[in-house]
N, C-alpha and C positions, 0 to 999 in steps of 0.2 A: 381586621374587623374593628370598626370604630365604635366607641362607647357612645350611646345615644342618651342615656340617662343614668343617674346614680342616686340611690336613696339609701337611707340608713335608719335603723332603729337601735334600741339599746342592746338587742340580741342578734341583729342581722344586718349585713351590708349587701345591697342588691345592685348588681351591675347589669343594666339592660342594654343589649346590643341591637339585635334585630327584633324589637318588641314594641307593641302598642296595644292598649286596652281596647277590646272589641266586645260587643254585647253577646256574642255567640257563646252558648254553653260549651264547656271544654272538659275533656277527660284527661287525667294524668296517671301514668304508671310510674311506680317508684321501686328502685332496687338499692341495695347497699353493696358496693363493690368489695368492701373489706370483710365480708362475712367468711367464716371458716369454710373450707372445702372448695373455695373458688367459684361456687355457683353464681354468686352475685356479680363477680368480675366477668365471667364468661357471658352471662346474659346481658350485662350492661354493654359490653363491647359489641355484642350481636345487635342490640337495639340501636346503638349509636352509628355503627358502620362508618361512613365517611361524613356524617353530619357535623355541623359546627354548632356550638352552644349559642342559643339566642339570649339566655340570661344566666348569670353566674351568681352564686350566693357564697358569702364568706362570713364566718362568725367565730367568736372566741370559744364557742361550744364544740366546734369541730376538733377532732383529734389531729394534731400536727406534730409529727416527729422530725420535722425538717430543720430544726434549730442547729446551725453549724454545718449544714449539708447544702452547699451551693449548687450541687448537681440536680437537686430536686426541682422540677418545674412547678411554677405557680399553679398551673392547671391540674396538678395532681392532688390538690387539696380542696376542701369545701364541697360544693354541689353545683351541678350544671343542668340546665333545662334545655331539652332538644325538641324541635318540632318534628312530629311524625306525620302520617297521612291524615288529611282532613283536620278535624278539631281534636286530634289526639296528640299528647305531649308525653315526654319521658323525662323523669328526674333521676339523675344518678347521684347518689350520696357516696362520694368517693372515699372519704376518710372519717368514718364514724368512730367515736370513742370506744375502745374495747369494753365489752360487757363484763360486769362483775356480779356473778350469780350469788356471791356470798354477801353482797351489800346492795340489795335492790334499791334502797333509799338513795344511794349515790347515783345509780343509773337513772332514777327518776329525776333527780335534781339536774343532771347534765343533759337529759333528753328533752324534758318538757319545754323549756324556754325556746329551744331551736325549732321543735316541731310546731309549737304554737305560732311562732313568728312566720314560718313558711306557710302554714295554713291560713293565716291572716292575709298574706300576699295572694294566695290562691283565691281566697274569697273575694278580695277586691278586684281581681282580674277575671271574674266570671267563670271560674271553674266550678263544676257541679259534681264531678265524680273523681274519687281518689281510690286507686287500686294498687295495693301493695303486693309485690311479687317476691317470693322467697321459697326456700326449701325447709324441710324439718330437721336440718342438721343440728340445730340447738338441742333437740331431744337427746342427742348423743352425750351432751354434757350433764344430763340430769339422770340421777339414779332414782327414778320414780315409776311405780307401776301405773300411774295415771297417764303420763305422757309417753306413750309407747312409740317406738320407731316404726316407720312403715316404708315400703319400697319406693324407689324413685318413679316408677311408672304410675303410681297412684296420685290423684290430684283432689284436693279439697278446696272448696270456695266458701268462705265464711262471710255472711252478711252481718256487718257490725250493728246495723240498725235493729235487726231482729235476734241477733246472737244465734242464728241457725245456719246450717249448711244449705246453700242453694245448688250445690253440686258436690257429689262424692262418688267414690268407686262403686260399681254395681256389686262387685264381690271383693270387699276390702279384706286385707290381712287381719285387721283387728275389728271385732264386732262393734266396739264402741271406741271411737277415736277422739281424743282431746288434743288440741293444739297449744303448744307453748310457743309464743311469739317473742322475738327479741324486742327490747323496749321501743325502738323507733317504728318497727312494723306494727306493734300493738297500738302505740299512741297516735300515729298518723291517721289511721282509720277511726279510732275512738274520738279524737279531737274533732275530726272532720264531721262525724255523725252529730256532734253537738253543735258545730257551726252551722251546718246545713241539714236539718232533719229531713228535708224534701229531696236531698241529693242521694248519692250512692257512695258507700264506703265498704270496700271488699278486701279481704285477705285471700290471695290465691297462693296456695302452698302445695308444692310437690314433695314427695318423699325424698329420702336421702340414703346413700350408701354408708354414711357415717363421716365423722370428723377427719378420719385418716385417708379419705378418698378424694378424688377430683369429681365434683358433682355434675359431670357432663350428662348423665342420664336424666337427672332432675331438670337440667336446663332444657333438654330435648322435650321433656313433658310440658314445661312451661311454654316453650316455643310453639308446640302443637296447639296449645290453648290460645295463645296470642294470634295464631293464624286464623282461628275461628272468629276473632274480633277484627280481622282485616288489617292486622299489623304485620309489616314486612320485616323479616329478620335477615341480617347479613350472616349467613352460616360460614362464609369465608373468614369473617372477623373472629367468629367463635373458634373455628379450626386453628387459626393462627395463634390465638391466645392460648388455646389448649396445648399446642405444641411448645410454646414458650414456657408455659408452666412446667411441663414435663421435663424440658431441658434444664430449667433452673433447679428443679428438684434433684435431677441426676447430678448436676454439678455440685450441689450442696452435699449430697450423699457421698460423692467421690472425695470431696474435700475433708469430710469427717473421717472417712475410711483412711485417707492418707495421713491425717493427723494421728489417728490411733496407731498406725503402723510405725510412723516416724518416731513417735514419743513412747511407743511400747506401752500404751495405756490400755488397760482392759475396760471395756464398756461395763456400766453398772448393770445389774440383773433386775432392775425395776421395770423393764419392759418399755421404757420411754427412750426413744432414740434422739428426739430433738428437744431442745429447751432444757 
């Protein structure tokens, strides 16, 4: 795949492969592959399928733990833009910086420059709709009666322009549901609403089974909604990724068990198996 154009700002490097500016209004869907419970990774692979990136983004603001690890491919970091059907596009944020709920200021400082730079590129390239896709898994990190957890079959769509739900469950688990969004999911739609007040900025959020699960049910809920938008999903890619995750978890669990047996170490009683 040949590089057609390269552009750079203080916060973003843009590598354009199969891309040219057209006046046609465009819609972009956004996920974060590194989110807890693997929902973002599963959904991303389902939306990508066998597609090749048309634009790649790199930045100092992306989280990159590849220092000293030559086995890591370049494509595993940064963000990639893919062409979907019609005027629909998909942006996979592959390696976002880990969230720090105890230091929101740090999250803001590491998130805003990158989100703003990508939104400027989207604005220049005639995008009109930004749609963030995620689960409510972050609610599991928060001990708050305001941000209640809800099941993966439930779906909420929040319009950032009006701060109101345009879709919610007919019979929700919680009578009043507030959404806690991770910094990039929150900022992408919020910044876009400021850039283009006449456009569309939506947060589409499925419930979650929690941080210790694999969010496959949440992904299925999001896929069902995407289908109503005319988006084709590769369920084969999702199933393959799901199997690989379960295999990796089993191998890690077996390795920990073997280490405990070999070294005769008793596990701590704090209820935390990993980390």
